C-alpha positions as a Markdown table, in Angstrom:
| # | Residue | x | y | z |
|---|---|---|---|---|
| 1 | Unk | -0.2 | 0.4 | -0.2 |
| 2 | Unk | 1.2 | 3.7 | -1.2 |
| 3 | Unk | 2.4 | 6.0 | 1.8 |
| 4 | Unk | -0.9 | 8.0 | 0.6 |
| 5 | Unk | -3.1 | 5.6 | 0.6 |
| 6 | Unk | -1.8 | 5.2 | 4.9 |
| 7 | Unk | -2.4 | 8.4 | 5.9 |
| 8 | Unk | -5.6 | 8.7 | 7.6 |
| 9 | Unk | -7.6 | 11.4 | 8.7 |
| 10 | Unk | -11.2 | 11.8 | 10.2 |
| 11 | Unk | -14.3 | 12.7 | 8.6 |
| 12 | Unk | -14.1 | 17.2 | 8.2 |
| 13 | Unk | -10.5 | 16.8 | 8.3 |
| 14 | Unk | -7.4 | 16.5 | 5.9 |
| 15 | Unk | -3.8 | 16.0 | 6.6 |
| 16 | Unk | -2.1 | 19.0 | 8.6 |
| 17 | Unk | -5.4 | 19.8 | 9.9 |
| 18 | Unk | -7.1 | 21.8 | 6.7 |
| 19 | Unk | -10.9 | 21.4 | 6.4 |
| 20 | Unk | -12.6 | 19.7 | 4.2 |
| 21 | Unk | -16.5 | 19.9 | 3.6 |
| 22 | Unk | -19.1 | 17.6 | 1.9 |
| 23 | Unk | -18.9 | 17.3 | -2.4 |
| 24 | Unk | -22.5 | 19.1 | -2.3 |
| 25 | Unk | -21.6 | 21.8 | 0.0 |
| 26 | Unk | -17.8 | 22.3 | -2.2 |
| 27 | Unk | -20.1 | 22.3 | -5.5 |
| 28 | Unk | -22.3 | 25.5 | -3.9 |
| 29 | Unk | -19.6 | 27.3 | -3.1 |
| 30 | Unk | -17.7 | 29.5 | -6.8 |
| 31 | Unk | -13.4 | 30.5 | -6.3 |
| 32 | Unk | -14.7 | 34.1 | -6.4 |
| 33 | Unk | -16.9 | 33.2 | -3.4 |
| 34 | Unk | -13.8 | 31.9 | -1.3 |
| 35 | Unk | -11.5 | 34.7 | -2.8 |
| 36 | Unk | -13.4 | 38.0 | -2.4 |
| 37 | Unk | -16.0 | 39.8 | 0.1 |
| 38 | Unk | -19.5 | 39.3 | -0.8 |
| 39 | Unk | -19.9 | 43.0 | -1.6 |
| 40 | Unk | -17.2 | 42.5 | -4.5 |
| 41 | Unk | -19.1 | 41.1 | -8.3 |
| 42 | Unk | -16.1 | 40.3 | -10.7 |
| 43 | Unk | -17.1 | 41.4 | -14.3 |
| 44 | Unk | -18.0 | 38.5 | -16.8 |
| 45 | Unk | -15.4 | 36.7 | -18.7 |
| 46 | Unk | -12.8 | 36.3 | -16.2 |
| 47 | Unk | -11.0 | 32.8 | -17.1 |
| 48 | Unk | -7.3 | 32.7 | -16.6 |
| 49 | Unk | -5.6 | 32.1 | -13.2 |
| 50 | Unk | -3.7 | 35.3 | -13.8 |
| 51 | Unk | -6.7 | 37.4 | -13.6 |
| 52 | Unk | -8.0 | 36.2 | -10.5 |
| 53 | Unk | -4.3 | 36.2 | -9.1 |
| 54 | Unk | -4.2 | 40.1 | -10.2 |
| 55 | Unk | -7.8 | 40.8 | -9.3 |
| 56 | Unk | -7.4 | 39.2 | -5.7 |
| 57 | Unk | -4.1 | 42.0 | -5.1 |
| 58 | Unk | -6.8 | 44.4 | -6.2 |
| 59 | Unk | -8.9 | 43.7 | -3.4 |
| 60 | Unk | -6.3 | 43.7 | -1.4 |
| 61 | Unk | -4.6 | 46.8 | -2.1 |
| 62 | Unk | -7.4 | 49.0 | -3.3 |
| 63 | Unk | -10.1 | 50.4 | -1.5 |
| 64 | Unk | -13.6 | 50.2 | -2.1 |
| 65 | Unk | -13.7 | 53.8 | -3.3 |
| 66 | Unk | -10.7 | 53.4 | -5.6 |
| 67 | Unk | -12.6 | 50.4 | -6.9 |
| 68 | Unk | -14.9 | 51.4 | -8.0 |
| 69 | Unk | -13.0 | 54.7 | -9.7 |
| 70 | Unk | -10.5 | 52.3 | -11.7 |
| 71 | Unk | -10.6 | 48.7 | -10.7 |
| 72 | Unk | -10.3 | 46.4 | -14.2 |
| 73 | Unk | -11.6 | 43.2 | -12.9 |
| 74 | Unk | -14.9 | 44.1 | -10.5 |
| 75 | Unk | -18.4 | 44.8 | -12.3 |
| 76 | Unk | -19.8 | 46.6 | -8.9 |
| 77 | Unk | -18.9 | 47.0 | -5.5 |
| 78 | Unk | -22.3 | 46.6 | -3.6 |
| 79 | Unk | -24.8 | 48.7 | -5.5 |
| 80 | Unk | -22.5 | 50.6 | -7.1 |
| 81 | Unk | -20.9 | 50.1 | -10.6 |
| 82 | Unk | -17.3 | 50.3 | -11.2 |
| 83 | Unk | -16.1 | 53.3 | -14.0 |
| 84 | Unk | -14.6 | 49.9 | -15.9 |
| 85 | Unk | -17.6 | 48.4 | -15.8 |
| 86 | Unk | -19.8 | 50.9 | -17.4 |
| 87 | Unk | -16.8 | 52.2 | -20.0 |
| 88 | Unk | -17.3 | 48.5 | -21.2 |
| 89 | Unk | -21.3 | 47.8 | -20.9 |
| 90 | Unk | -23.6 | 47.8 | -23.8 |
| 91 | Unk | -22.6 | 47.6 | -27.2 |
| 92 | Unk | -19.0 | 46.2 | -27.3 |
| 93 | Unk | -16.7 | 48.4 | -30.0 |
| 94 | Unk | -18.7 | 48.3 | -33.7 |
| 95 | Unk | -16.9 | 46.6 | -36.5 |
| 96 | Unk | -18.4 | 47.2 | -39.9 |
| 97 | Unk | -21.5 | 45.3 | -41.2 |
| 98 | Unk | -19.2 | 43.4 | -43.6 |
| 99 | Unk | -17.1 | 42.5 | -40.7 |
| 100 | Unk | -16.5 | 38.5 | -40.1 |
| 101 | Unk | -18.4 | 36.6 | -37.8 |
| 102 | Unk | -15.4 | 35.7 | -35.8 |
| 103 | Unk | -14.4 | 39.3 | -35.2 |
| 104 | Unk | -17.5 | 40.4 | -33.7 |
| 105 | Unk | -17.5 | 37.0 | -31.5 |
| 106 | Unk | -13.9 | 38.6 | -30.5 |
| 107 | Unk | -15.2 | 41.6 | -29.5 |
| 108 | Unk | -18.2 | 40.2 | -27.6 |
| 109 | Unk | -16.8 | 38.0 | -25.4 |
| 110 | Unk | -13.8 | 40.2 | -24.6 |
| 111 | Unk | -15.9 | 43.2 | -24.2 |
| 112 | Unk | -14.8 | 43.9 | -20.6 |
| 113 | Unk | -11.0 | 43.0 | -21.9 |
| 114 | Unk | -10.0 | 45.5 | -25.0 |
| 115 | Unk | -11.8 | 48.0 | -27.4 |
| 116 | Unk | -13.1 | 49.7 | -24.8 |
| 117 | Unk | -12.3 | 53.5 | -24.3 |
| 118 | Unk | -9.9 | 54.4 | -27.1 |
| 119 | Unk | -8.3 | 51.4 | -27.1 |
| 120 | Unk | -10.1 | 49.9 | -30.3 |
| 121 | Unk | -8.8 | 52.9 | -32.1 |
| 122 | Unk | -6.2 | 51.3 | -34.6 |
| 123 | Unk | -5.4 | 48.0 | -33.5 |
| 124 | Unk | -1.8 | 47.8 | -33.2 |
| 125 | Unk | -0.4 | 44.1 | -33.5 |
| 126 | Unk | 1.1 | 43.5 | -30.4 |
| 127 | Unk | -0.3 | 45.5 | -28.1 |
| 128 | Unk | -1.0 | 45.7 | -24.6 |
| 129 | Unk | -3.9 | 43.9 | -23.1 |
| 130 | Unk | -6.0 | 47.3 | -21.4 |
| 131 | Unk | -7.6 | 45.6 | -19.0 |
| 132 | Unk | -4.5 | 43.7 | -17.1 |
| 133 | Unk | -2.6 | 47.7 | -17.8 |
| 134 | Unk | -5.4 | 48.9 | -15.5 |
| 135 | Unk | -4.8 | 46.3 | -13.0 |
| 136 | Unk | -1.3 | 46.6 | -13.4 |
| 137 | Unk | -1.0 | 50.4 | -12.8 |
| 138 | Unk | -3.2 | 49.4 | -9.6 |
| 139 | Unk | -1.4 | 46.8 | -8.2 |
| 140 | Unk | 1.9 | 49.2 | -8.5 |
| 141 | Unk | 0.7 | 51.4 | -6.3 |
| 142 | Unk | 0.1 | 54.2 | -8.4 |
| 143 | Unk | -2.2 | 57.0 | -7.7 |
| 144 | Unk | -3.9 | 60.0 | -9.6 |
| 145 | Unk | -1.0 | 62.4 | -9.6 |
| 146 | Unk | 1.6 | 60.6 | -9.9 |
| 147 | Unk | 3.3 | 59.5 | -13.0 |
| 148 | Unk | 4.5 | 56.3 | -14.7 |
| 149 | Unk | 6.6 | 55.7 | -17.5 |
| 150 | Unk | 6.2 | 53.6 | -20.8 |
| 151 | Unk | 9.5 | 53.6 | -22.2 |
| 152 | Unk | 8.6 | 51.6 | -25.4 |
| 153 | Unk | 4.9 | 52.3 | -25.5 |
| 154 | Unk | 4.0 | 51.1 | -29.0 |
| 155 | Unk | 0.6 | 52.3 | -29.4 |
| 156 | Unk | 0.2 | 53.5 | -26.3 |
| 157 | Unk | -2.1 | 51.5 | -23.9 |
| 158 | Unk | -0.4 | 52.9 | -21.0 |
| 159 | Unk | -1.1 | 56.2 | -21.4 |
| 160 | Unk | -4.7 | 55.6 | -22.6 |
| 161 | Unk | -5.3 | 53.7 | -18.7 |
| 162 | Unk | -3.6 | 56.1 | -16.5 |
| 163 | Unk | -5.3 | 59.1 | -18.2 |
| 164 | Unk | -8.4 | 57.3 | -17.5 |
| 165 | Unk | -6.9 | 56.5 | -13.7 |
| 166 | Unk | -6.0 | 60.0 | -13.2 |
| 167 | Unk | -2.2 | 58.8 | -13.3 |
| 168 | Unk | 0.4 | 61.4 | -15.3 |
| 169 | Unk | 2.1 | 59.6 | -18.1 |
| 170 | Unk | 5.0 | 60.1 | -20.1 |
| 171 | Unk | 5.2 | 57.5 | -23.2 |
| 172 | Unk | 8.8 | 57.0 | -25.4 |
| 173 | Unk | 9.5 | 55.3 | -28.7 |
| 174 | Unk | 11.6 | 55.4 | -31.5 |
| 175 | Unk | 8.8 | 55.1 | -34.3 |
| 176 | Unk | 7.1 | 58.4 | -35.3 |
| 177 | Unk | 3.7 | 56.6 | -36.0 |
| 178 | Unk | 3.9 | 55.1 | -32.8 |
| 179 | Unk | 4.1 | 58.6 | -31.1 |
| 180 | Unk | 1.8 | 59.8 | -33.5 |
| 181 | Unk | -0.9 | 57.1 | -32.5 |
| 182 | Unk | -0.4 | 57.2 | -28.9 |
| 183 | Unk | -0.9 | 60.8 | -28.9 |
| 184 | Unk | -4.2 | 60.5 | -31.4 |
| 185 | Unk | -6.0 | 57.7 | -28.8 |
| 186 | Unk | -5.1 | 59.6 | -25.6 |
| 187 | Unk | -6.4 | 63.3 | -27.3 |
| 188 | Unk | -9.1 | 61.6 | -28.1 |
| 189 | Unk | -10.8 | 60.7 | -25.4 |
| 190 | Unk | -11.9 | 64.9 | -24.5 |
| 191 | Unk | -12.0 | 65.6 | -28.5 |
| 192 | Unk | -15.1 | 67.6 | -29.7 |
| 193 | Unk | -17.4 | 65.3 | -31.2 |
| 194 | Unk | -19.4 | 67.7 | -33.4 |
| 195 | Unk | -16.5 | 68.1 | -36.3 |
| 196 | Unk | -15.8 | 64.3 | -35.7 |
| 197 | Unk | -19.7 | 64.0 | -36.9 |
| 198 | Unk | -19.5 | 66.7 | -39.4 |
| 199 | Unk | -16.6 | 64.6 | -40.8 |
| 200 | Unk | -18.9 | 60.9 | -40.9 |
| 201 | Unk | -21.3 | 63.2 | -42.8 |
| 202 | Unk | -18.7 | 64.3 | -44.9 |
| 203 | Unk | -16.7 | 61.2 | -45.0 |
| 204 | Unk | -15.9 | 60.5 | -48.8 |
| 205 | Unk | -14.6 | 64.1 | -49.2 |
| 206 | Unk | -12.4 | 63.4 | -46.2 |
| 207 | Unk | -11.1 | 60.1 | -47.7 |
| 208 | Unk | -10.2 | 61.9 | -51.2 |
| 209 | Unk | -8.6 | 64.7 | -49.0 |
| 210 | Unk | -6.3 | 61.9 | -47.6 |
| 211 | Unk | -6.1 | 59.7 | -50.6 |
| 212 | Unk | -4.8 | 62.9 | -52.7 |
| 213 | Unk | -1.9 | 63.1 | -50.1 |
| 214 | Unk | -0.7 | 59.6 | -49.8 |
| 215 | Unk | 2.8 | 59.4 | -51.3 |
| 216 | Unk | 2.7 | 56.1 | -53.3 |
| 217 | Unk | 0.1 | 58.1 | -55.2 |
| 218 | Unk | 1.5 | 60.7 | -56.5 |
| 219 | Unk | 1.1 | 63.5 | -53.5 |
| 220 | Unk | 3.6 | 65.7 | -53.0 |
| 221 | Unk | 3.9 | 66.0 | -49.0 |
| 222 | Unk | 2.7 | 64.2 | -46.5 |
| 223 | Unk | -0.1 | 65.3 | -44.0 |
| 224 | Unk | 2.2 | 64.6 | -41.2 |
| 225 | Unk | 4.3 | 67.2 | -42.4 |
| 226 | Unk | 1.6 | 69.8 | -44.3 |
| 227 | Unk | 1.8 | 73.7 | -43.0 |
| 228 | Unk | -2.5 | 73.4 | -43.5 |
| 229 | Unk | -2.6 | 75.2 | -46.4 |
| 230 | Unk | -4.9 | 72.7 | -48.2 |
| 231 | Unk | -6.2 | 75.0 | -51.4 |
| 232 | Unk | -3.6 | 73.1 | -53.9 |
| 233 | Unk | -4.9 | 69.0 | -52.9 |
| 234 | Unk | -5.9 | 66.8 | -55.6 |
| 235 | Unk | -8.6 | 64.6 | -55.6 |
| 236 | Unk | -8.9 | 61.6 | -57.5 |
| 237 | Unk | -12.2 | 59.2 | -57.8 |
| 238 | Unk | -12.2 | 55.8 | -56.1 |
| 239 | Unk | -12.6 | 52.7 | -58.6 |
| 240 | Unk | -13.7 | 49.4 | -57.5 |
| 241 | Unk | -11.1 | 47.7 | -55.5 |
| 242 | Unk | -10.0 | 51.4 | -54.1 |
| 243 | Unk | -7.8 | 52.0 | -56.9 |
| 244 | Unk | -7.3 | 55.9 | -57.7 |
| 245 | Unk | -7.6 | 57.5 | -61.1 |
| 246 | Unk | -5.5 | 60.3 | -61.0 |
| 247 | Unk | -6.9 | 61.2 | -64.5 |
| 248 | Unk | -9.7 | 62.9 | -62.3 |
| 249 | Unk | -7.6 | 65.0 | -60.2 |
| 250 | Unk | -10.0 | 68.3 | -59.1 |
| 251 | Unk | -9.2 | 70.6 | -55.8 |
| 252 | Unk | -10.5 | 69.3 | -52.8 |
| 253 | Unk | -10.5 | 70.5 | -49.3 |
| 254 | Unk | -11.2 | 69.3 | -45.8 |
| 255 | Unk | -15.0 | 70.2 | -45.2 |
| 256 | Unk | -14.9 | 73.7 | -42.5 |
| 257 | Unk | -14.0 | 73.0 | -39.0 |
| 258 | Unk | -11.9 | 70.0 | -39.5 |
| 259 | Unk | -8.5 | 71.6 | -40.3 |
| 260 | Unk | -7.6 | 71.8 | -36.5 |
| 261 | Unk | -4.6 | 69.6 | -35.2 |
| 262 | Unk | -6.4 | 66.6 | -33.3 |
| 263 | Unk | -9.1 | 66.6 | -35.2 |
| 264 | Unk | -7.2 | 65.9 | -38.3 |
| 265 | Unk | -4.9 | 63.7 | -36.8 |
| 266 | Unk | -8.0 | 61.8 | -35.3 |
| 267 | Unk | -9.2 | 61.5 | -39.4 |
| 268 | Unk | -5.6 | 60.5 | -40.3 |
| 269 | Unk | -5.2 | 57.4 | -38.1 |
| 270 | Unk | -8.7 | 56.0 | -39.6 |
| 271 | Unk | -7.6 | 56.8 | -43.0 |
| 272 | Unk | -4.2 | 54.9 | -42.4 |
| 273 | Unk | -5.8 | 52.4 | -40.7 |
| 274 | Unk | -8.7 | 52.2 | -43.9 |
| 275 | Unk | -5.2 | 51.7 | -45.7 |
| 276 | Unk | -4.2 | 49.0 | -44.1 |
| 277 | Unk | -7.4 | 47.1 | -43.9 |
| 278 | Unk | -7.5 | 47.8 | -47.7 |
| 279 | Unk | -4.4 | 46.4 | -48.3 |
| 280 | Unk | -4.9 | 43.0 | -46.6 |
| 281 | Unk | -8.0 | 42.4 | -47.7 |
| 282 | Unk | -9.9 | 43.2 | -51.5 |
| 283 | Unk | -13.4 | 42.4 | -50.1 |
| 284 | Unk | -14.1 | 45.9 | -49.7 |
| 285 | Unk | -12.6 | 49.3 | -51.4 |
| 286 | Unk | -10.6 | 51.5 | -49.5 |
| 287 | Unk | -13.7 | 54.0 | -49.5 |
| 288 | Unk | -16.1 | 51.7 | -47.6 |
| 289 | Unk | -12.9 | 50.4 | -45.8 |
| 290 | Unk | -12.5 | 54.2 | -44.5 |
| 291 | Unk | -16.3 | 55.0 | -44.1 |
| 292 | Unk | -16.9 | 52.0 | -41.5 |
| 293 | Unk | -13.6 | 52.5 | -39.5 |
| 294 | Unk | -14.6 | 56.7 | -39.0 |
| 295 | Unk | -17.7 | 55.1 | -37.5 |
| 296 | Unk | -16.5 | 53.1 | -35.1 |
| 297 | Unk | -14.1 | 55.5 | -34.2 |
| 298 | Unk | -16.6 | 58.2 | -33.4 |
| 299 | Unk | -18.7 | 55.7 | -32.0 |
| 300 | Unk | -16.1 | 54.5 | -29.5 |
| 301 | Unk | -15.1 | 58.5 | -28.6 |
| 302 | Unk | -19.1 | 59.1 | -28.0 |
| 303 | Unk | -19.3 | 56.0 | -25.6 |
| 304 | Unk | -16.3 | 56.8 | -23.4 |
| 305 | Unk | -17.4 | 60.2 | -23.4 |
| 306 | Unk | -20.5 | 59.9 | -21.4 |
| 307 | Unk | -18.7 | 57.9 | -18.8 |
| 308 | Unk | -16.7 | 60.7 | -18.3 |
| 309 | Unk | -19.3 | 63.1 | -18.6 |
| 310 | Unk | -18.4 | 65.4 | -15.6 |
| 311 | Unk | -15.4 | 64.0 | -14.7 |
| 312 | Unk | -13.0 | 65.3 | -17.3 |
| 313 | Unk | -11.1 | 67.4 | -14.5 |
| 314 | Unk | -9.7 | 64.1 | -13.3 |
| 315 | Unk | -8.0 | 62.7 | -16.4 |
| 316 | Unk | -4.4 | 62.4 | -15.7 |
| 317 | Unk | -2.0 | 64.2 | -18.8 |
| 318 | Unk | -0.2 | 62.4 | -21.8 |
| 319 | Unk | 2.9 | 63.0 | -22.7 |
| 320 | Unk | 4.0 | 61.0 | -25.8 |
| 321 | Unk | 7.4 | 61.4 | -27.0 |
| 322 | Unk | 9.7 | 60.4 | -30.1 |
| 323 | Unk | 13.0 | 59.1 | -28.1 |
| 324 | Unk | 15.6 | 56.1 | -27.3 |
| 325 | Unk | 14.3 | 54.1 | -24.4 |
| 326 | Unk | 18.3 | 53.4 | -24.5 |
| 327 | Unk | 19.1 | 56.9 | -23.5 |
| 328 | Unk | 16.5 | 58.8 | -21.8 |
| 329 | Unk | 16.0 | 62.6 | -21.6 |
| 330 | Unk | 14.5 | 62.4 | -18.5 |
| 331 | Unk | 15.9 | 63.6 | -14.7 |
| 332 | Unk | 16.9 | 60.7 | -12.1 |
| 333 | Unk | 14.2 | 59.4 | -10.1 |
| 334 | Unk | 11.2 | 61.4 | -11.6 |
| 335 | Unk | 8.9 | 58.8 | -12.4 |
| 336 | Unk | 6.4 | 56.9 | -9.6 |
| 337 | Unk | 6.2 | 53.9 | -12.1 |
| 338 | Unk | 7.2 | 52.0 | -14.8 |
| 339 | Unk | 5.2 | 49.7 | -17.1 |
| 340 | Unk | 6.0 | 48.4 | -20.5 |
| 341 | Unk | 6.4 | 45.4 | -23.0 |
| 342 | Unk | 9.9 | 45.1 | -25.1 |
| 343 | Unk | 9.4 | 44.9 | -28.6 |
| 344 | Unk | 8.6 | 41.0 | -30.0 |
| 345 | Unk | 11.2 | 41.6 | -32.2 |
| 346 | Unk | 12.0 | 38.1 | -33.1 |
| 347 | Unk | 8.3 | 37.3 | -33.2 |
| 348 | Unk | 7.0 | 40.5 | -35.1 |
| 349 | Unk | 8.9 | 42.8 | -37.6 |
| 350 | Unk | 7.1 | 45.8 | -36.6 |
| 351 | Unk | 8.7 | 48.5 | -39.4 |
| 352 | Unk | 7.7 | 45.8 | -42.2 |
| 353 | Unk | 4.5 | 46.0 | -40.4 |
| 354 | Unk | 4.4 | 49.3 | -40.1 |
| 355 | Unk | 5.8 | 50.5 | -43.2 |
| 356 | Unk | 2.8 | 51.7 | -44.8 |
| 357 | Unk | 2.1 | 53.9 | -42.3 |
| 358 | Unk | 5.4 | 55.4 | -42.2 |
| 359 | Unk | 5.8 | 56.3 | -45.7 |
| 360 | Unk | 2.7 | 58.0 | -45.7 |
| 361 | Unk | 4.0 | 60.2 | -42.6 |
| 362 | Unk | 7.4 | 60.4 | -44.7 |
| 363 | Unk | 9.8 | 58.3 | -42.6 |
| 364 | Unk | 12.5 | 56.5 | -44.2 |
| 365 | Unk | 12.1 | 53.0 | -42.8 |
| 366 | Unk | 15.6 | 51.9 | -43.3 |
| 367 | Unk | 16.6 | 54.2 | -41.2 |
| 368 | Unk | 14.2 | 53.6 | -38.4 |
| 369 | Unk | 15.1 | 50.0 | -38.9 |
| 370 | Unk | 19.2 | 50.4 | -38.1 |
| 371 | Unk | 17.9 | 52.1 | -34.7 |
| 372 | Unk | 14.9 | 50.0 | -33.7 |
| 373 | Unk | 15.6 | 47.8 | -30.6 |
| 374 | Unk | 15.7 | 44.0 | -31.9 |
| 375 | Unk | 16.0 | 44.7 | -35.4 |
| 376 | Unk | 20.2 | 46.3 | -35.2 |
| 377 | Unk | 22.4 | 43.6 | -36.7 |
| 378 | Unk | 22.8 | 41.9 | -40.4 |
| 379 | Unk | 22.0 | 38.1 | -38.9 |
| 380 | Unk | 19.9 | 36.8 | -36.3 |
| 381 | Unk | 22.6 | 35.9 | -33.8 |
| 382 | Unk | 23.5 | 39.6 | -34.2 |
| 383 | Unk | 20.2 | 40.6 | -33.6 |
| 384 | Unk | 20.3 | 38.7 | -30.4 |
| 385 | Unk | 23.1 | 40.0 | -29.1 |
| 386 | Unk | 22.0 | 43.3 | -29.5 |
| 387 | Unk | 18.9 | 43.1 | -28.6 |
| 388 | Unk | 20.4 | 41.6 | -25.3 |
| 389 | Unk | 22.7 | 44.7 | -25.1 |
| 390 | Unk | 19.9 | 47.3 | -25.5 |
| 391 | Unk | 17.9 | 45.9 | -23.3 |
| 392 | Unk | 20.6 | 46.0 | -20.5 |
| 393 | Unk | 21.2 | 49.7 | -20.8 |
| 394 | Unk | 17.3 | 50.0 | -21.4 |
| 395 | Unk | 16.9 | 48.7 | -17.6 |
| 396 | Unk | 19.8 | 50.6 | -16.4 |
| 397 | Unk | 17.5 | 53.8 | -17.7 |
| 398 | Unk | 14.5 | 52.2 | -16.3 |
| 399 | Unk | 16.5 | 52.1 | -12.7 |
| 400 | Unk | 17.9 | 55.6 | -13.2 |
| 401 | Unk | 14.3 | 57.6 | -13.6 |
| 402 | Unk | 12.5 | 55.7 | -11.1 |
| 403 | Unk | 12.4 | 56.8 | -7.5 |
| 404 | Unk | 13.7 | 54.5 | -4.8 |
| 405 | Unk | 11.2 | 51.5 | -3.8 |
| 406 | Unk | 9.1 | 52.4 | -6.7 |
| 407 | Unk | 8.3 | 49.1 | -8.8 |
| 408 | Unk | 8.9 | 48.7 | -13.0 |
| 409 | Unk | 6.6 | 46.0 | -14.7 |
| 410 | Unk | 8.2 | 44.5 | -17.6 |
| 411 | Unk | 5.4 | 42.2 | -19.8 |
| 412 | Unk | 7.5 | 39.6 | -22.2 |
| 413 | Unk | 6.7 | 37.1 | -24.3 |
| 414 | Unk | 9.0 | 33.7 | -23.8 |
| 415 | Unk | 10.3 | 33.7 | -27.5 |
| 416 | Unk | 13.0 | 30.2 | -27.1 |
| 417 | Unk | 12.2 | 28.9 | -30.4 |
| 418 | Unk | 13.1 | 32.2 | -31.8 |
| 419 | Unk | 16.0 | 32.4 | -30.7 |
| 420 | Unk | 16.5 | 29.0 | -30.5 |
| 421 | Unk | 16.6 | 29.3 | -34.1 |
| 422 | Unk | 18.9 | 32.6 | -34.3 |
| 423 | Unk | 21.0 | 30.8 | -32.0 |
| 424 | Unk | 21.1 | 27.2 | -33.8 |
| 425 | Unk | 20.2 | 26.0 | -30.9 |
| 426 | Unk | 17.8 | 23.6 | -29.1 |
| 427 | Unk | 14.9 | 25.9 | -27.2 |
| 428 | Unk | 15.5 | 24.3 | -24.1 |
| 429 | Unk | 19.4 | 25.3 | -24.4 |
| 430 | Unk | 18.6 | 28.9 | -24.8 |
| 431 | Unk | 18.0 | 31.6 | -22.5 |
| 432 | Unk | 14.7 | 33.2 | -22.3 |
| 433 | Unk | 14.1 | 36.6 | -22.9 |
| 434 | Unk | 12.4 | 36.6 | -19.1 |
| 435 | Unk | 15.0 | 34.8 | -18.0 |
| 436 | Unk | 17.7 | 37.2 | -19.4 |
| 437 | Unk | 15.4 | 40.4 | -18.3 |
| 438 | Unk | 15.2 | 38.9 | -14.6 |
| 439 | Unk | 19.2 | 38.9 | -14.5 |
| 440 | Unk | 19.2 | 42.0 | -16.0 |
| 441 | Unk | 16.9 | 43.7 | -14.0 |
| 442 | Unk | 19.1 | 42.9 | -10.8 |
| 443 | Unk | 21.9 | 44.0 | -12.7 |
| 444 | Unk | 20.5 | 47.4 | -12.8 |
| 445 | Unk | 19.7 | 47.1 | -9.0 |
| 446 | Unk | 16.0 | 46.1 | -9.9 |
| 447 | Unk | 14.7 | 43.3 | -7.6 |
| 448 | Unk | 12.2 | 40.9 | -8.9 |
| 449 | Unk | 9.1 | 40.4 | -6.3 |
| 450 | Unk | 6.6 | 39.0 | -8.3 |
| 451 | Unk | 6.1 | 36.7 | -11.6 |
| 452 | Unk | 2.6 | 36.5 | -13.0 |
| 453 | Unk | 2.0 | 34.2 | -16.4 |
| 454 | Unk | -0.5 | 34.2 | -18.9 |
| 455 | Unk | -1.2 | 33.1 | -21.7 |
| 456 | Unk | -1.2 | 34.5 | -25.5 |
| 457 | Unk | -4.2 | 34.3 | -28.1 |
| 458 | Unk | -3.5 | 35.3 | -31.7 |
| 459 | Unk | 0.6 | 34.4 | -31.7 |
| 460 | Unk | 0.3 | 30.4 | -31.0 |
| 461 | Unk | 3.3 | 29.6 | -34.0 |
| 462 | Unk | 5.2 | 32.1 | -32.4 |
| 463 | Unk | 5.3 | 32.6 | -28.5 |
| 464 | Unk | 2.3 | 31.3 | -25.9 |
| 465 | Unk | 2.7 | 32.6 | -23.0 |
| 466 | Unk | 4.1 | 36.2 | -21.6 |
| 467 | Unk | 5.3 | 36.6 | -18.3 |
| 468 | Unk | 4.6 | 39.7 | -16.5 |
| 469 | Unk | 8.1 | 40.5 | -14.0 |
| 470 | Unk | 7.5 | 43.2 | -11.0 |
| 471 | Unk | 10.8 | 44.5 | -9.9 |
| 472 | Unk | 11.5 | 47.2 | -7.4 |
| 473 | Unk | 13.7 | 49.7 | -7.5 |
| 474 | Unk | 16.7 | 48.9 | -4.3 |
| 475 | Unk | 16.8 | 51.7 | -2.3 |
| 476 | Unk | 20.1 | 53.2 | -2.5 |
| 477 | Unk | 21.4 | 51.0 | -4.7 |
């Protein structure tokens, strides 16, 4: 008989003194009921262990009123709905009538996780998970009025969440397109609705304005660098499939009231978003794609502004900046927290992915590539070595600008397969990026205090799991 079988315990008590219960009693109680006080109700759709772990941290760190204002995983506190629930309830992110049932199902199932607020403006590949970002800001102890840094901000998810929570934020990225995108998405939260609705009414004219400035189609200057004088812009008609006909050039302006910087940038982002869709799919013309995407953009802004009505003064400020995370132009110990995700450079070539949009903005793609962390080097081995060298510098800068005792959180995918291929080694023989960053952080004065693991959806062929590494800056290190 095995040792396990020989252990005896009285009914109602397991070995070691742990109490047991009947099957009926056990089945009548949920995990949430065991973990959380009865007055806290979770939002629907929490189905991963890491989500419950983060929710548990929130319930222990935040007061009830703080959970109402900016909790990530709770629908209500007693009879009071949380702001997160109010932002997400009702119709989820609006998609075009011609969208696939798979896309519609995704946003329905993930209504409380992604796509709410202005996160749904431009579905950037590899972007942060918004609900998780909110939770991480909470468990890092960041409060309204404090400042968080994202040194590799991508599409600006951290900046948007911080702003909604009243936390000031600074974002840095080497890509001008990312800076532009983060700026538009954070500004859109308070953008005037009247010109956006006017743009919907004149969507074809808006589309023709931006089409006539495309550098690939004969435009002499990109809209991002134009002076604002639009009297000499030219228009062409749209053929089936979205191909322009240059022989039909005519004069076109933006409608009155749409020339202002933030409004025009908002419309340009919608245009660039639709250009990406049109490039990937020939199902609908570029014009049709633009109209449906602009409608979705305006719907998102209207929805978030209804929730924020009357509390706009509580929003945090955002500062998206073009820069290099290896050499931050920031003072020592000037931020209260750092939250970022290094580029998935071995799984996703961000420069190639954004090439269409970068060219439209007049950016030299090759020059950007030569300075992008993760893409520097002629061979795969060189890129891995340079990536590790550069990330060591990034972590050193994080330690320098972070206040003593505060937290730095890094979200990174496990990419042993890609690294193993680059180094010509079996995946089990290489050091994963999460392992490297853990050691590098400690070398730079950042002590690992907790690791969470989550499953990645949508990138199963390249990486399946993600590590959430929470470091603390060691005082006087």
